[in-house]
C-alpha positions, 0 to 999 in steps of 0.5 A: 782923493785916492788912498796912498799906497801904504793904505792900499797894502794895508787893505789888501793885507787885512782882507787876504789874511782873515783868521779862519778855523781849520780842522784836520786841514779842511778848508773853511771859506766862510769869511772870504765868501762873506767878504766877496759878497760884500765887495760885490755889493760895494762894486754894484751899489756903492755900499757894502751894506748887507742885511741879514735877510739877504745874507741868510739866503745868498751867503748860505747858498755860497756856503752850500755850493763852495764850502765843505760838506756840513750838517749845520743848518743853512742859516746857522752856517751863514750866521757864523761868518756874519757875526764872527768877521767882526773879530777881524776888525773889518766888519761891523753890525748895526747893533750888538748881537751875540756870536753865532746866534741866528734869532737876534739877526732876524730882528733886522740886523745889517752888516757892512765893512768897517767905515775906514776900510770901506772908505779906502775901498771906494777911494781907489779905482780897481781896489775892489778887484785887487782885494777880490783877486787876493782873497780867492788866490789866498783861499781857493784853488785856481780851478774854483776861483772863477766859479766863486767870482761869478756866483757872488756877482764879480767878473772872473776876468779880474783874475787876469789883471792887477797892478797893486803890490801883492800881499806876501804869501807862501811860495809854491814850488816851481818844480812840484807840478812837473814832478807830480806829472812824471810820478803819475806817468803823465796820465790822469789818475782817474781816467788815464787821459795822457794827451801830449803835443810834442812830448808836452802834456796838454790838459793834464795838471798837478792837483793838490790832495790837500789844498795848497791854500790850507797848507797842503805841502808841495810833496809827491804824497800830496799830489795827483796828476789829473786831467783838467775836468777831473781836477775841477771835479776833485777840487769842487768835492764832486770826486774824492779818494777814500783811505784805500785810494778808491775813487768815490763820488763826493757828498754833493748832490750834483749829477756828473758825467765821469768817464770810466777807466777804460775810456769808453762808457760814461757813468752818469750816476748821481753823486752817491748813487750807481756803480761801486767806486773804482780804485784809482791807479797808482803812480808810476813809481808805486808811491802815493 
């Protein structure tokens, strides 16, 4: 029997509003990534069961790829959400282990969704997709969400569907994107791309410096005009800005090709290696 609408809304609310640690506005997607991984297993095999020996590798890979840079070891990074998600009432372990401890997890511990939650997810076709969509929309920018879904084994096309009543969430400003593009003279702050068709910017987007999903405000001081390529690189942490607005390659060890400011010669340097970073241009009104 399908879950009633009230139960569906409760499931969506539970999993879209996970408690997360934040420090200085930095994102902490550890719990959402674990939930997405468990949703993928539920969709593929009918059970959310996730043994630690699998999570230690797969969850660690996801955190390394999509989480903020960290000096914490891979296994320890994965152990944080694997043990702490229990406090949200949506996750259980098949034996009691201390929070954050890797050693006890290696004794064959398995995690899974809380029983009533898993039953609700199984009872209604499409609910797993709705929950996954709500999670990535609540915790990740649109530039990164499809990549995360592919990485966990879910279909990125689910972002374009959905019929369930959405979870109440903070409303974005409808005028902010246009204001940011105008402030930056409709040009990418990194490469100067200014493509337009009939006076309308094409391939140019308003990017939050501090992600909207971690309470970044819809204010001009929190916005950059970026071409779609540099927007994605910026949100993935490959590119960034120093305090003096110097363009810097991020800490991720991935090779990227970035067009130079003169628009001619690509820089194929590896992150952290190569020519000195360039200074991003200022918005047209001189603010930043």
